[in-house]
PDBQT receptor file of N, H, CA, C and O in Angstrom, charges set to zero:
ATOM      1  N   UNK A   1      -0.343   7.292   6.077  1.00  0.00    +0.000 N 
ATOM      2  CA  UNK A   1       0.583   7.393   4.964  1.00  0.00    +0.000 C 
ATOM      3  C   UNK A   1       1.952   7.841   5.448  1.00  0.00    +0.000 C 
ATOM      4  O   UNK A   1       2.963   7.293   5.008  1.00  0.00    +0.000 OA
ATOM      5  N   UNK A   2       2.011   8.818   6.338  1.00  0.00    +0.000 N 
ATOM      6  H   UNK A   2       1.190   9.262   6.696  1.00  0.00    +0.000 HD
ATOM      7  CA  UNK A   2       3.294   9.309   6.837  1.00  0.00    +0.000 C 
ATOM      8  C   UNK A   2       4.071   8.197   7.517  1.00  0.00    +0.000 C 
ATOM      9  O   UNK A   2       5.301   8.182   7.452  1.00  0.00    +0.000 OA
ATOM     10  N   UNK A   3       3.390   7.272   8.163  1.00  0.00    +0.000 N 
ATOM     11  H   UNK A   3       2.391   7.285   8.215  1.00  0.00    +0.000 HD
ATOM     12  CA  UNK A   3       4.060   6.156   8.831  1.00  0.00    +0.000 C 
ATOM     13  C   UNK A   3       4.761   5.256   7.818  1.00  0.00    +0.000 C 
ATOM     14  O   UNK A   3       5.821   4.701   8.107  1.00  0.00    +0.000 OA
ATOM     15  N   UNK A   4       4.175   5.113   6.640  1.00  0.00    +0.000 N 
ATOM     16  H   UNK A   4       3.314   5.564   6.405  1.00  0.00    +0.000 HD
ATOM     17  CA  UNK A   4       4.765   4.258   5.610  1.00  0.00    +0.000 C 
ATOM     18  C   UNK A   4       6.078   4.837   5.091  1.00  0.00    +0.000 C 
ATOM     19  O   UNK A   4       6.977   4.093   4.698  1.00  0.00    +0.000 OA
ATOM     20  N   UNK A   5       6.183   6.147   5.090  1.00  0.00    +0.000 N 
ATOM     21  H   UNK A   5       5.453   6.751   5.409  1.00  0.00    +0.000 HD
ATOM     22  CA  UNK A   5       7.378   6.793   4.565  1.00  0.00    +0.000 C 
ATOM     23  C   UNK A   5       8.471   6.935   5.614  1.00  0.00    +0.000 C 
ATOM     24  O   UNK A   5       9.593   7.322   5.288  1.00  0.00    +0.000 OA
ATOM     25  N   UNK A   6       8.161   6.629   6.853  1.00  0.00    +0.000 N 
ATOM     26  H   UNK A   6       7.250   6.315   7.117  1.00  0.00    +0.000 HD
ATOM     27  CA  UNK A   6       9.116   6.792   7.941  1.00  0.00    +0.000 C 
ATOM     28  C   UNK A   6       9.636   5.433   8.409  1.00  0.00    +0.000 C 
ATOM     29  O   UNK A   6       9.849   5.215   9.602  1.00  0.00    +0.000 OA
ATOM     30  N   UNK A   7       9.835   4.539   7.470  1.00  0.00    +0.000 N 
ATOM     31  H   UNK A   7       9.662   4.716   6.501  1.00  0.00    +0.000 HD
ATOM     32  CA  UNK A   7      10.358   3.218   7.798  1.00  0.00    +0.000 C 
ATOM     33  C   UNK A   7      11.827   3.157   7.377  1.00  0.00    +0.000 C 
ATOM     34  O   UNK A   7      12.249   3.926   6.513  1.00  0.00    +0.000 OA
ATOM     35  N   UNK A   8      12.600   2.270   7.963  1.00  0.00    +0.000 N 
ATOM     36  H   UNK A   8      12.257   1.645   8.665  1.00  0.00    +0.000 HD
ATOM     37  CA  UNK A   8      13.998   2.149   7.539  1.00  0.00    +0.000 C 
ATOM     38  C   UNK A   8      14.138   1.848   6.043  1.00  0.00    +0.000 C 
ATOM     39  O   UNK A   8      15.064   2.335   5.392  1.00  0.00    +0.000 OA
ATOM     40  N   UNK A   9      13.220   1.048   5.503  1.00  0.00    +0.000 N 
ATOM     41  H   UNK A   9      12.468   0.653   6.031  1.00  0.00    +0.000 HD
ATOM     42  CA  UNK A   9      13.271   0.716   4.083  1.00  0.00    +0.000 C 
ATOM     43  C   UNK A   9      13.024   1.947   3.212  1.00  0.00    +0.000 C 
ATOM     44  O   UNK A   9      13.725   2.165   2.224  1.00  0.00    +0.000 OA
ATOM     45  N   UNK A  10      12.030   2.746   3.581  1.00  0.00    +0.000 N 
ATOM     46  H   UNK A  10      11.461   2.570   4.384  1.00  0.00    +0.000 HD
ATOM     47  CA  UNK A  10      11.711   3.950   2.815  1.00  0.00    +0.000 C 
ATOM     48  C   UNK A  10      12.850   4.952   2.890  1.00  0.00    +0.000 C 
ATOM     49  O   UNK A  10      13.199   5.576   1.887  1.00  0.00    +0.000 OA
ATOM     50  N   UNK A  11      13.423   5.107   4.056  1.00  0.00    +0.000 N 
ATOM     51  H   UNK A  11      13.139   4.600   4.870  1.00  0.00    +0.000 HD
ATOM     52  CA  UNK A  11      14.534   6.041   4.230  1.00  0.00    +0.000 C 
ATOM     53  C   UNK A  11      15.742   5.576   3.412  1.00  0.00    +0.000 C 
ATOM     54  O   UNK A  11      16.411   6.397   2.784  1.00  0.00    +0.000 OA
ATOM     55  N   UNK A  12      16.025   4.288   3.413  1.00  0.00    +0.000 N 
ATOM     56  H   UNK A  12      15.482   3.621   3.923  1.00  0.00    +0.000 HD
ATOM     57  CA  UNK A  12      17.141   3.750   2.631  1.00  0.00    +0.000 C 
ATOM     58  C   UNK A  12      16.902   3.963   1.136  1.00  0.00    +0.000 C 
ATOM     59  O   UNK A  12      17.823   4.331   0.406  1.00  0.00    +0.000 OA
ATOM     60  N   UNK A  13      15.678   3.735   0.683  1.00  0.00    +0.000 N 
ATOM     61  H   UNK A  13      14.930   3.436   1.276  1.00  0.00    +0.000 HD
ATOM     62  CA  UNK A  13      15.347   3.924  -0.730  1.00  0.00    +0.000 C 
ATOM     63  C   UNK A  13      15.500   5.390  -1.126  1.00  0.00    +0.000 C 
ATOM     64  O   UNK A  13      15.963   5.691  -2.226  1.00  0.00    +0.000 OA
ATOM     65  N   UNK A  14      15.118   6.294  -0.243  1.00  0.00    +0.000 N 
ATOM     66  H   UNK A  14      14.742   6.050   0.651  1.00  0.00    +0.000 HD
ATOM     67  CA  UNK A  14      15.252   7.732  -0.497  1.00  0.00    +0.000 C 
ATOM     68  C   UNK A  14      16.725   8.098  -0.678  1.00  0.00    +0.000 C 
ATOM     69  O   UNK A  14      17.078   8.825  -1.607  1.00  0.00    +0.000 OA
ATOM     70  N   UNK A  15      17.577   7.596   0.205  1.00  0.00    +0.000 N 
ATOM     71  H   UNK A  15      17.291   7.005   0.959  1.00  0.00    +0.000 HD
ATOM     72  CA  UNK A  15      19.005   7.895   0.111  1.00  0.00    +0.000 C 
ATOM     73  C   UNK A  15      19.620   7.270  -1.145  1.00  0.00    +0.000 C 
ATOM     74  O   UNK A  15      20.466   7.888  -1.791  1.00  0.00    +0.000 OA
ATOM     75  N   UNK A  16      19.205   6.066  -1.488  1.00  0.00    +0.000 N 
ATOM     76  H   UNK A  16      18.518   5.565  -0.962  1.00  0.00    +0.000 HD
ATOM     77  CA  UNK A  16      19.714   5.408  -2.690  1.00  0.00    +0.000 C 
ATOM     78  C   UNK A  16      19.321   6.201  -3.937  1.00  0.00    +0.000 C 
ATOM     79  O   UNK A  16      20.130   6.366  -4.850  1.00  0.00    +0.000 OA
ATOM     80  N   UNK A  17      18.098   6.683  -3.975  1.00  0.00    +0.000 N 
ATOM     81  H   UNK A  17      17.441   6.548  -3.233  1.00  0.00    +0.000 HD
ATOM     82  CA  UNK A  17      17.645   7.467  -5.121  1.00  0.00    +0.000 C 
ATOM     83  C   UNK A  17      18.476   8.735  -5.264  1.00  0.00    +0.000 C 
ATOM     84  O   UNK A  17      18.803   9.142  -6.379  1.00  0.00    +0.000 OA
ATOM     85  N   UNK A  18      18.818   9.357  -4.149  1.00  0.00    +0.000 N 
ATOM     86  H   UNK A  18      18.552   9.027  -3.243  1.00  0.00    +0.000 HD
ATOM     87  CA  UNK A  18      19.645  10.555  -4.189  1.00  0.00    +0.000 C 
ATOM     88  C   UNK A  18      21.037  10.256  -4.726  1.00  0.00    +0.000 C 
ATOM     89  O   UNK A  18      21.591  11.047  -5.489  1.00  0.00    +0.000 OA
ATOM     90  N   UNK A  19      21.601   9.128  -4.336  1.00  0.00    +0.000 N 
ATOM     91  H   UNK A  19      21.151   8.485  -3.716  1.00  0.00    +0.000 HD
ATOM     92  CA  UNK A  19      22.917   8.721  -4.832  1.00  0.00    +0.000 C 
ATOM     93  C   UNK A  19      22.872   8.453  -6.336  1.00  0.00    +0.000 C 
ATOM     94  O   UNK A  19      23.787   8.831  -7.067  1.00  0.00    +0.000 OA
ATOM     95  N   UNK A  20      21.807   7.802  -6.791  1.00  0.00    +0.000 N 
ATOM     96  H   UNK A  20      21.064   7.495  -6.197  1.00  0.00    +0.000 HD
ATOM     97  CA  UNK A  20      21.669   7.507  -8.220  1.00  0.00    +0.000 C 
ATOM     98  C   UNK A  20      21.536   8.793  -9.021  1.00  0.00    +0.000 C 
ATOM     99  O   UNK A  20      22.124   8.914 -10.096  1.00  0.00    +0.000 OA
ATOM    100  N   UNK A  21      20.776   9.752  -8.517  1.00  0.00    +0.000 N 
ATOM    101  H   UNK A  21      20.299   9.654  -7.643  1.00  0.00    +0.000 HD
ATOM    102  CA  UNK A  21      20.614  11.022  -9.206  1.00  0.00    +0.000 C 
ATOM    103  C   UNK A  21      21.948  11.753  -9.298  1.00  0.00    +0.000 C 
ATOM    104  O   UNK A  21      22.274  12.322 -10.340  1.00  0.00    +0.000 OA
ATOM    105  N   UNK A  22      22.711  11.741  -8.226  1.00  0.00    +0.000 N 
ATOM    106  H   UNK A  22      22.446  11.280  -7.379  1.00  0.00    +0.000 HD
ATOM    107  CA  UNK A  22      24.022  12.388  -8.232  1.00  0.00    +0.000 C 
ATOM    108  C   UNK A  22      24.935  11.740  -9.270  1.00  0.00    +0.000 C 
ATOM    109  O   UNK A  22      25.673  12.437  -9.966  1.00  0.00    +0.000 OA
ATOM    110  N   UNK A  23      24.892  10.422  -9.377  1.00  0.00    +0.000 N 
ATOM    111  H   UNK A  23      24.292   9.855  -8.812  1.00  0.00    +0.000 HD
ATOM    112  CA  UNK A  23      25.710   9.719 -10.360  1.00  0.00    +0.000 C 
ATOM    113  C   UNK A  23      25.290  10.102 -11.780  1.00  0.00    +0.000 C 
ATOM    114  O   UNK A  23      26.145  10.337 -12.633  1.00  0.00    +0.000 OA
ATOM    115  N   UNK A  24      23.998  10.166 -12.037  1.00  0.00    +0.000 N 
ATOM    116  H   UNK A  24      23.303   9.975 -11.344  1.00  0.00    +0.000 HD
ATOM    117  CA  UNK A  24      23.517  10.541 -13.369  1.00  0.00    +0.000 C 
ATOM    118  C   UNK A  24      23.941  11.963 -13.721  1.00  0.00    +0.000 C 
ATOM    119  O   UNK A  24      24.296  12.239 -14.867  1.00  0.00    +0.000 OA
ATOM    120  N   UNK A  25      23.907  12.860 -12.749  1.00  0.00    +0.000 N 
ATOM    121  H   UNK A  25      23.618  12.635 -11.819  1.00  0.00    +0.000 HD
ATOM    122  CA  UNK A  25      24.357  14.227 -12.993  1.00  0.00    +0.000 C 
ATOM    123  C   UNK A  25      25.851  14.245 -13.315  1.00  0.00    +0.000 C 
ATOM    124  O   UNK A  25      26.296  15.007 -14.173  1.00  0.00    +0.000 OA
ATOM    125  N   UNK A  26      26.620  13.406 -12.629  1.00  0.00    +0.000 N 
ATOM    126  H   UNK A  26      26.259  12.787 -11.932  1.00  0.00    +0.000 HD
ATOM    127  CA  UNK A  26      28.053  13.321 -12.870  1.00  0.00    +0.000 C 
ATOM    128  C   UNK A  26      28.343  12.800 -14.273  1.00  0.00    +0.000 C 
ATOM    129  O   UNK A  26      29.261  13.283 -14.935  1.00  0.00    +0.000 OA
ATOM    130  N   UNK A  27      27.572  11.822 -14.730  1.00  0.00    +0.000 N 
ATOM    131  H   UNK A  27      26.826  11.429 -14.192  1.00  0.00    +0.000 HD
ATOM    132  CA  UNK A  27      27.748  11.281 -16.086  1.00  0.00    +0.000 C 
ATOM    133  C   UNK A  27      27.564  12.397 -17.117  1.00  0.00    +0.000 C 
ATOM    134  O   UNK A  27      28.342  12.496 -18.066  1.00  0.00    +0.000 OA
ATOM    135  N   UNK A  28      26.556  13.225 -16.940  1.00  0.00    +0.000 N 
ATOM    136  H   UNK A  28      25.924  13.145 -16.169  1.00  0.00    +0.000 HD
ATOM    137  CA  UNK A  28      26.319  14.343 -17.860  1.00  0.00    +0.000 C 
ATOM    138  C   UNK A  28      27.496  15.304 -17.836  1.00  0.00    +0.000 C 
ATOM    139  O   UNK A  28      27.961  15.746 -18.886  1.00  0.00    +0.000 OA
ATOM    140  N   UNK A  29      27.978  15.628 -16.644  1.00  0.00    +0.000 N 
ATOM    141  H   UNK A  29      27.600  15.269 -15.791  1.00  0.00    +0.000 HD
ATOM    142  CA  UNK A  29      29.117  16.545 -16.533  1.00  0.00    +0.000 C 
ATOM    143  C   UNK A  29      30.351  15.968 -17.215  1.00  0.00    +0.000 C 
ATOM    144  O   UNK A  29      31.075  16.696 -17.894  1.00  0.00    +0.000 OA
ATOM    145  N   UNK A  30      30.602  14.667 -17.045  1.00  0.00    +0.000 N 
ATOM    146  H   UNK A  30      30.014  14.076 -16.493  1.00  0.00    +0.000 HD
ATOM    147  CA  UNK A  30      31.761  14.035 -17.683  1.00  0.00    +0.000 C 
ATOM    148  C   UNK A  30      31.633  14.079 -19.201  1.00  0.00    +0.000 C 
ATOM    149  O   UNK A  30      32.603  14.364 -19.904  1.00  0.00    +0.000 OA
ATOM    150  N   UNK A  31      30.426  13.795 -19.707  1.00  0.00    +0.000 N 
ATOM    151  H   UNK A  31      29.638  13.564 -19.136  1.00  0.00    +0.000 HD
ATOM    152  CA  UNK A  31      30.221  13.813 -21.160  1.00  0.00    +0.000 C 
ATOM    153  C   UNK A  31      30.499  15.200 -21.710  1.00  0.00    +0.000 C 
ATOM    154  O   UNK A  31      31.197  15.349 -22.714  1.00  0.00    +0.000 OA
ATOM    155  N   UNK A  32      29.953  16.215 -21.054  1.00  0.00    +0.000 N 
ATOM    156  H   UNK A  32      29.386  16.094 -20.239  1.00  0.00    +0.000 HD
ATOM    157  CA  UNK A  32      30.139  17.580 -21.519  1.00  0.00    +0.000 C 
ATOM    158  C   UNK A  32      31.602  18.013 -21.405  1.00  0.00    +0.000 C 
ATOM    159  O   UNK A  32      32.118  18.688 -22.296  1.00  0.00    +0.000 OA
ATOM    160  N   UNK A  33      32.272  17.631 -20.319  1.00  0.00    +0.000 N 
ATOM    161  H   UNK A  33      31.853  17.082 -19.595  1.00  0.00    +0.000 HD
ATOM    162  CA  UNK A  33      33.682  17.983 -20.140  1.00  0.00    +0.000 C 
ATOM    163  C   UNK A  33      34.555  17.320 -21.198  1.00  0.00    +0.000 C 
ATOM    164  O   UNK A  33      35.578  17.875 -21.597  1.00  0.00    +0.000 OA
ATOM    165  N   UNK A  34      34.159  16.143 -21.651  1.00  0.00    +0.000 N 
ATOM    166  H   UNK A  34      33.327  15.692 -21.327  1.00  0.00    +0.000 HD
ATOM    167  CA  UNK A  34      34.903  15.433 -22.690  1.00  0.00    +0.000 C 
ATOM    168  C   UNK A  34      34.598  15.981 -24.080  1.00  0.00    +0.000 C 
ATOM    169  O   UNK A  34      35.247  15.610 -25.058  1.00  0.00    +0.000 OA
ATOM    170  N   UNK A  35      33.606  16.866 -24.159  1.00  0.00    +0.000 N 
ATOM    171  H   UNK A  35      33.079  17.167 -23.365  1.00  0.00    +0.000 HD
ATOM    172  CA  UNK A  35      33.244  17.450 -25.443  1.00  0.00    +0.000 C 
ATOM    173  C   UNK A  35      32.516  16.475 -26.354  1.00  0.00    +0.000 C 
ATOM    174  O   UNK A  35      32.571  16.604 -27.577  1.00  0.00    +0.000 OA
ATOM    175  N   UNK A  36      31.841  15.510 -25.768  1.00  0.00    +0.000 N 
ATOM    176  H   UNK A  36      31.797  15.405 -24.774  1.00  0.00    +0.000 HD
ATOM    177  CA  UNK A  36      31.126  14.509 -26.549  1.00  0.00    +0.000 C 
ATOM    178  C   UNK A  36      29.641  14.843 -26.627  1.00  0.00    +0.000 C 
ATOM    179  O   UNK A  36      29.054  15.373 -25.684  1.00  0.00    +0.000 OA
ATOM    180  N   UNK A  37      29.053  14.522 -27.762  1.00  0.00    +0.000 N 
ATOM    181  H   UNK A  37      29.530  14.091 -28.529  1.00  0.00    +0.000 HD
ATOM    182  CA  UNK A  37      27.608  14.678 -27.907  1.00  0.00    +0.000 C 
ATOM    183  C   UNK A  37      26.922  13.424 -27.372  1.00  0.00    +0.000 C 
ATOM    184  O   UNK A  37      27.558  12.394 -27.150  1.00  0.00    +0.000 OA
ATOM    185  N   UNK A  38      25.635  13.534 -27.175  1.00  0.00    +0.000 N 
ATOM    186  H   UNK A  38      25.119  14.371 -27.355  1.00  0.00    +0.000 HD
ATOM    187  CA  UNK A  38      24.869  12.357 -26.755  1.00  0.00    +0.000 C 
ATOM    188  C   UNK A  38      24.959  11.267 -27.819  1.00  0.00    +0.000 C 
ATOM    189  O   UNK A  38      25.026  10.083 -27.490  1.00  0.00    +0.000 OA
ATOM    190  N   UNK A  39      24.962  11.655 -29.074  1.00  0.00    +0.000 N 
ATOM    191  H   UNK A  39      24.907  12.617 -29.341  1.00  0.00    +0.000 HD
ATOM    192  CA  UNK A  39      25.053  10.677 -30.164  1.00  0.00    +0.000 C 
ATOM    193  C   UNK A  39      26.398   9.947 -30.126  1.00  0.00    +0.000 C 
ATOM    194  O   UNK A  39      26.449   8.739 -30.357  1.00  0.00    +0.000 OA
ATOM    195  N   UNK A  40      27.472  10.659 -29.840  1.00  0.00    +0.000 N 
ATOM    196  H   UNK A  40      27.430  11.640 -29.652  1.00  0.00    +0.000 HD
ATOM    197  CA  UNK A  40      28.785  10.024 -29.769  1.00  0.00    +0.000 C 
ATOM    198  C   UNK A  40      28.864   9.034 -28.607  1.00  0.00    +0.000 C 
ATOM    199  O   UNK A  40      29.398   7.934 -28.751  1.00  0.00    +0.000 OA
ATOM    200  N   UNK A  41      28.333   9.433 -27.470  1.00  0.00    +0.000 N 
ATOM    201  H   UNK A  41      27.900  10.327 -27.353  1.00  0.00    +0.000 HD
ATOM    202  CA  UNK A  41      28.331   8.537 -26.310  1.00  0.00    +0.000 C 
ATOM    203  C   UNK A  41      27.472   7.315 -26.614  1.00  0.00    +0.000 C 
ATOM    204  O   UNK A  41      27.849   6.188 -26.291  1.00  0.00    +0.000 OA
ATOM    205  N   UNK A  42      26.324   7.540 -27.234  1.00  0.00    +0.000 N 
ATOM    206  H   UNK A  42      26.019   8.455 -27.496  1.00  0.00    +0.000 HD
ATOM    207  CA  UNK A  42      25.433   6.429 -27.576  1.00  0.00    +0.000 C 
ATOM    208  C   UNK A  42      26.139   5.439 -28.495  1.00  0.00    +0.000 C 
ATOM    209  O   UNK A  42      26.048   4.229 -28.292  1.00  0.00    +0.000 OA
ATOM    210  N   UNK A  43      26.838   5.945 -29.500  1.00  0.00    +0.000 N 
ATOM    211  H   UNK A  43      26.912   6.928 -29.665  1.00  0.00    +0.000 HD
ATOM    212  CA  UNK A  43      27.536   5.064 -30.440  1.00  0.00    +0.000 C 
ATOM    213  C   UNK A  43      28.601   4.248 -29.709  1.00  0.00    +0.000 C 
ATOM    214  O   UNK A  43      28.762   3.057 -29.975  1.00  0.00    +0.000 OA
ATOM    215  N   UNK A  44      29.319   4.877 -28.800  1.00  0.00    +0.000 N 
ATOM    216  H   UNK A  44      29.189   5.845 -28.584  1.00  0.00    +0.000 HD
ATOM    217  CA  UNK A  44      30.360   4.164 -28.053  1.00  0.00    +0.000 C 
ATOM    218  C   UNK A  44      29.774   3.098 -27.133  1.00  0.00    +0.000 C 
ATOM    219  O   UNK A  44      30.400   2.069 -26.878  1.00  0.00    +0.000 OA
ATOM    220  N   UNK A  45      28.564   3.358 -26.639  1.00  0.00    +0.000 N 
ATOM    221  H   UNK A  45      28.056   4.194 -26.846  1.00  0.00    +0.000 HD
ATOM    222  CA  UNK A  45      27.928   2.414 -25.714  1.00  0.00    +0.000 C 
ATOM    223  C   UNK A  45      27.071   1.381 -26.433  1.00  0.00    +0.000 C 
ATOM    224  O   UNK A  45      26.637   0.400 -25.829  1.00  0.00    +0.000 OA
ATOM    225  N   UNK A  46      26.829   1.599 -27.719  1.00  0.00    +0.000 N 
ATOM    226  H   UNK A  46      27.181   2.396 -28.209  1.00  0.00    +0.000 HD
ATOM    227  CA  UNK A  46      25.987   0.664 -28.474  1.00  0.00    +0.000 C 
ATOM    228  C   UNK A  46      24.508   0.810 -28.168  1.00  0.00    +0.000 C 
ATOM    229  O   UNK A  46      23.751  -0.159 -28.219  1.00  0.00    +0.000 OA
ATOM    230  N   UNK A  47      24.100   2.047 -27.844  1.00  0.00    +0.000 N 
ATOM    231  H   UNK A  47      24.714   2.835 -27.803  1.00  0.00    +0.000 HD
ATOM    232  CA  UNK A  47      22.686   2.321 -27.573  1.00  0.00    +0.000 C 
ATOM    233  C   UNK A  47      22.257   3.490 -28.454  1.00  0.00    +0.000 C 
ATOM    234  O   UNK A  47      23.068   4.041 -29.200  1.00  0.00    +0.000 OA
ATOM    235  N   UNK A  48      20.995   3.862 -28.369  1.00  0.00    +0.000 N 
ATOM    236  H   UNK A  48      20.337   3.415 -27.764  1.00  0.00    +0.000 HD
ATOM    237  CA  UNK A  48      20.497   4.989 -29.156  1.00  0.00    +0.000 C 
ATOM    238  C   UNK A  48      20.697   6.300 -28.411  1.00  0.00    +0.000 C 
ATOM    239  O   UNK A  48      20.852   6.325 -27.190  1.00  0.00    +0.000 OA
ATOM    240  N   UNK A  49      20.688   7.391 -29.178  1.00  0.00    +0.000 N 
ATOM    241  H   UNK A  49      20.562   7.370 -30.170  1.00  0.00    +0.000 HD
ATOM    242  CA  UNK A  49      20.820   8.712 -28.561  1.00  0.00    +0.000 C 
ATOM    243  C   UNK A  49      19.685   8.992 -27.573  1.00  0.00    +0.000 C 
ATOM    244  O   UNK A  49      19.933   9.546 -26.502  1.00  0.00    +0.000 OA
ATOM    245  N   UNK A  50      18.438   8.619 -27.913  1.00  0.00    +0.000 N 
ATOM    246  H   UNK A  50      18.237   8.169 -28.783  1.00  0.00    +0.000 HD
ATOM    247  CA  UNK A  50      17.377   8.828 -26.932  1.00  0.00    +0.000 C 
ATOM    248  C   UNK A  50      17.615   8.089 -25.607  1.00  0.00    +0.000 C 
ATOM    249  O   UNK A  50      17.158   8.535 -24.555  1.00  0.00    +0.000 OA
ATOM    250  N   UNK A  51      18.325   6.969 -25.663  1.00  0.00    +0.000 N 
ATOM    251  H   UNK A  51      18.697   6.607 -26.518  1.00  0.00    +0.000 HD
ATOM    252  CA  UNK A  51      18.632   6.248 -24.426  1.00  0.00    +0.000 C 
ATOM    253  C   UNK A  51      19.550   7.089 -23.540  1.00  0.00    +0.000 C 
ATOM    254  O   UNK A  51      19.405   7.097 -22.318  1.00  0.00    +0.000 OA
ATOM    255  N   UNK A  52      20.482   7.784 -24.154  1.00  0.00    +0.000 N 
ATOM    256  H   UNK A  52      20.600   7.777 -25.147  1.00  0.00    +0.000 HD
ATOM    257  CA  UNK A  52      21.375   8.665 -23.386  1.00  0.00    +0.000 C 
ATOM    258  C   UNK A  52      20.587   9.841 -22.824  1.00  0.00    +0.000 C 
ATOM    259  O   UNK A  52      20.805  10.253 -21.684  1.00  0.00    +0.000 OA
ATOM    260  N   UNK A  53      19.685  10.372 -23.615  1.00  0.00    +0.000 N 
ATOM    261  H   UNK A  53      19.508  10.037 -24.540  1.00  0.00    +0.000 HD
ATOM    262  CA  UNK A  53      18.840  11.476 -23.138  1.00  0.00    +0.000 C 
ATOM    263  C   UNK A  53      18.025  11.036 -21.930  1.00  0.00    +0.000 C 
ATOM    264  O   UNK A  53      17.935  11.764 -20.941  1.00  0.00    +0.000 OA
ATOM    265  N   UNK A  54      17.430   9.848 -22.007  1.00  0.00    +0.000 N 
ATOM    266  H   UNK A  54      17.503   9.257 -22.810  1.00  0.00    +0.000 HD
ATOM    267  CA  UNK A  54      16.643   9.347 -20.875  1.00  0.00    +0.000 C 
ATOM    268  C   UNK A  54      17.529   9.144 -19.654  1.00  0.00    +0.000 C 
ATOM    269  O   UNK A  54      17.131   9.450 -18.531  1.00  0.00    +0.000 OA
ATOM    270  N   UNK A  55      18.723   8.628 -19.878  1.00  0.00    +0.000 N 
ATOM    271  H   UNK A  55      19.047   8.379 -20.791  1.00  0.00    +0.000 HD
ATOM    272  CA  UNK A  55      19.654   8.418 -18.777  1.00  0.00    +0.000 C 
ATOM    273  C   UNK A  55      19.982   9.742 -18.100  1.00  0.00    +0.000 C 
ATOM    274  O   UNK A  55      19.924   9.854 -16.876  1.00  0.00    +0.000 OA
ATOM    275  N   UNK A  56      20.322  10.732 -18.898  1.00  0.00    +0.000 N 
ATOM    276  H   UNK A  56      20.368  10.641 -19.893  1.00  0.00    +0.000 HD
ATOM    277  CA  UNK A  56      20.705  12.028 -18.333  1.00  0.00    +0.000 C 
ATOM    278  C   UNK A  56      19.540  12.751 -17.685  1.00  0.00    +0.000 C 
ATOM    279  O   UNK A  56      19.728  13.498 -16.724  1.00  0.00    +0.000 OA
ATOM    280  N   UNK A  57      18.355  12.539 -18.195  1.00  0.00    +0.000 N 
ATOM    281  H   UNK A  57      18.202  11.933 -18.976  1.00  0.00    +0.000 HD
ATOM    282  CA  UNK A  57      17.174  13.177 -17.599  1.00  0.00    +0.000 C 
ATOM    283  C   UNK A  57      16.592  12.361 -16.464  1.00  0.00    +0.000 C 
ATOM    284  O   UNK A  57      15.674  12.801 -15.771  1.00  0.00    +0.000 OA
ATOM    285  N   UNK A  58      17.134  11.170 -16.280  1.00  0.00    +0.000 N 
ATOM    286  H   UNK A  58      17.880  10.813 -16.842  1.00  0.00    +0.000 HD
ATOM    287  CA  UNK A  58      16.643  10.250 -15.247  1.00  0.00    +0.000 C 
ATOM    288  C   UNK A  58      15.170   9.914 -15.480  1.00  0.00    +0.000 C 
ATOM    289  O   UNK A  58      14.377   9.853 -14.540  1.00  0.00    +0.000 OA
ATOM    290  N   UNK A  59      14.825   9.700 -16.733  1.00  0.00    +0.000 N 
ATOM    291  H   UNK A  59      15.469   9.749 -17.497  1.00  0.00    +0.000 HD
ATOM    292  CA  UNK A  59      13.458   9.334 -17.081  1.00  0.00    +0.000 C 
ATOM    293  C   UNK A  59      13.342   7.828 -16.915  1.00  0.00    +0.000 C 
ATOM    294  O   UNK A  59      13.880   7.050 -17.703  1.00  0.00    +0.000 OA
ATOM    295  N   UNK A  60      12.634   7.443 -15.881  1.00  0.00    +0.000 N 
ATOM    296  H   UNK A  60      12.197   8.074 -15.241  1.00  0.00    +0.000 HD
ATOM    297  CA  UNK A  60      12.472   6.028 -15.591  1.00  0.00    +0.000 C 
ATOM    298  C   UNK A  60      10.984   5.702 -15.541  1.00  0.00    +0.000 C 
ATOM    299  O   UNK A  60      10.198   6.473 -14.992  1.00  0.00    +0.000 OA
ATOM    300  N   UNK A  61      10.599   4.581 -16.103  1.00  0.00    +0.000 N 
ATOM    301  H   UNK A  61      11.238   3.954 -16.549  1.00  0.00    +0.000 HD
ATOM    302  CA  UNK A  61       9.177   4.218 -16.054  1.00  0.00    +0.000 C 
ATOM    303  C   UNK A  61       8.733   3.929 -14.628  1.00  0.00    +0.000 C 
ATOM    304  O   UNK A  61       9.502   3.411 -13.818  1.00  0.00    +0.000 OA
ATOM    305  N   UNK A  62       7.509   4.263 -14.337  1.00  0.00    +0.000 N 
ATOM    306  H   UNK A  62       6.884   4.683 -14.995  1.00  0.00    +0.000 HD
ATOM    307  CA  UNK A  62       6.963   3.963 -13.015  1.00  0.00    +0.000 C 
ATOM    308  C   UNK A  62       6.860   2.456 -12.848  1.00  0.00    +0.000 C 
ATOM    309  O   UNK A  62       6.521   1.739 -13.790  1.00  0.00    +0.000 OA
ATOM    310  N   UNK A  63       7.151   1.989 -11.661  1.00  0.00    +0.000 N 
ATOM    311  H   UNK A  63       7.427   2.571 -10.896  1.00  0.00    +0.000 HD
ATOM    312  CA  UNK A  63       7.077   0.539 -11.445  1.00  0.00    +0.000 C 
ATOM    313  C   UNK A  63       5.809   0.155 -10.732  1.00  0.00    +0.000 C 
ATOM    314  O   UNK A  63       5.582  -1.026 -10.469  1.00  0.00    +0.000 OA
TER     315      UNK A  63
């Protein structure tokens, strides 16, 4: 199992996931700095408030 995680592909995926998490954290910080609620952001984006919550929590379905 350890060999599977020590491949260039696995290492690249790990780094990409870290970058995505950092971006999601930044989105939350920007929303809060702008003084916007999740509902306001959702309305501006044309999505539901729970969609913003999932985005900010990084809740992604297992693939």
